[in-house]
N, C-alpha and C positions, 0 to 999 in steps of 0.2 A: 782742591779738596771737597768742591760741593758734590764733584760727578760718582765719586764711591758708593757714599750713602743713598742716591737715589739708587741708582743698579742694586743694592742691598735690599732695600725697601722693593724694588718692583720682584726681585727676585723671590724674598717673603710671601709676596700677594701670588705668584703662581703658584706657590706650595700649597696655600691655604686651599684655593678653587680648584684643586685639583683633584679629588675623590670625596666617598661618603665616610661618615662617620661609621662602627661595628654598629649603633643604638638605630640610625638611619635603614640601616639593609636588613634589623632585624624586626622592625616595624614594616617594610615593604613587605619583606616575607610572611608575615602575619597575615598582612589585609590579603595577600594573594590567597594564600589560605583558608580561610572565612569566606572567601568571597567564590570559592572553588567548590567548599561545601555548600552553599547556598544556592549556586545557577546549575550544577550537572546535573543533578536530580531534573531538574526544568526541562533540560535540554535533553535529556532522555526522553521524557514524555511529548515532548516537543517531533524527535525521530522519529519515534512510533508512530505518532499519529500522521507525521508525515507518509511514512509509508504504507501506513493503509490505506490513505486517502491517492496515493498516486498507484495503487494496486487495483483500488474503485475506479480511475480512471480510466487505465489498460482496459477492463472490463468493458468500461461504459462506452469506447470507442470500437472495441470488436461489437458490443450488441448494436450502434451507430450503422456500422458497416453491415453488417448481416441484413438489417432493415432494407437499409439505402438499397443495397443488391437484390434483395428480392423483390422490391418493388419496380426497380428499374428494369432487370432481366426478367422478371415474371415468373420464376420460378423461385423455390422455397430455399431458403437458407439456415443454416444452423450455427449456433457457438456450441462448440463439442468442450467438456471440460472433463482431464484426464486428472484425479488428485493426486493417484498416486506417483506420479511426476511433478505435479504445481503447475502444469499446463494448459493452455486452452489454445481451441482451433477455428476459425471460420472455414464452413466447409457450403459447397451449393449441392444440392441437389439433381442429379442423371437421372433422367428415364431408362429402367433397363428394363427384360421382359423379369416378372414377377415384383416389380412395384421400384419406388426410389431408391436409388443407391447415392451416397453420400461421399461427394470428396474433396480433399482441403484445395481453397484457394490457391492457386501458383501465381509467383509474382505480383501479390497483391501486400503494399505496404501497410500492415497493422492486423494483418491477418492472422499472425500467430502471435506465439509468445511464452513464457516461461514467469509467473508471480516470483516474490522472492521467498526465500523457505522459511521466514519469520510468521508467514501468513500464512493461516490456514483458509480455506474456503469449502464449500456444499451449497447445492443446489436444493431449495425446498418447494415441493409443489404444495397448492391451496389445499388446509383442512391436513396437511403430514406435519405430524409430531418428531418435531429434532431430533435427532438420535443423539447418543451420550457424544459430548463434545471431545475432541482430542485436542492434544497440543502440538501450537505449530513446530512442525520437522519433526514430529513423532511417525515415523514411518511403520512402525507396526499396524497403527490405527487402520492406516489406509491400505496394505496387504489386500490384494483384492476387489478394491473397492470398483464398484461399476463405472463404465463412463457416462458420465451425464449431458445432457445435452438441451438446448432450449432454441423452438423454431421459431424460424418470425417468415410468413407468408405474403406472397406479392399481393395479397388483399389490403395488406398495413396491416394486419392484425398477428399476433404471437401467442406461444403461448403462457398459459398463465401462472407464473415463477417467478423466485426470488432468488439471488444468488448473497449468503452471507459470509463476509472477510470476516476474520478473526485474528488479531493479533495476540502477540506474548503475553501482554498485560491484559490481556482478557476483554479490551475493547471491541465493539463489533460495529462492520459496517456493511448497511444490508441495500441492496438496489433492486429493488421490487419493478416488475416488468408488468404495465397496463396492458392484459390480453385485446384490449379492443381498439388501442391504440399505438402498440407496440413501443408506449414511451418510456421511459426510465426513472421512477423518483429514488432519490439518493438520501438515506436513514442513516443518521448517528455521526460520530460515532457514540457509542453509549455503552457502559459496561452492562455485562452478562449481569440480567435479574440474578438469578440462582445464587450469582458466586457472593451478589450480597446478603444473601437469605429474603431477599423481595417476593413479591409474588403480587398475583392480578387477582 
């Protein structure tokens, strides 16, 4: 007589612990929605920042490669930029009749690459006024853009220049090259002052 009620109690306990109520599911869905609204904009900013910094690291590695090879091989090297295609390449100088001719390094890791299309870049010389900014990925602004380059010399010096990287949110990362030591200083990322209505 006692066996049947025990079995009935065990069965009812199993049914009670087997699922969630509609109210519990609604609370969980609401919490997930609220957290998504709060976290997703922060994640977008973090991703853009990481993209900008990784592009800066790529170019920094290319500059270091050009510098070390210029000193080691006692021949000028340069980093050439193709803004129209978002590419860069390290090239070495070959003496020919009529002057130096630069050719791309072959079979050297990190000697060339392509930056993400969401990051635009430009080379600035000292006292050069920056041209009007184009949005990353706007190929019409880059049509016919000249090939730009920064040279590194066997005596450990380099051209005085800086490369300005810009993401789609308007944040800049600047790689400034010291012409005396050929060392690169990284500045930023920071938002373009003109976009904030600021100035100096």
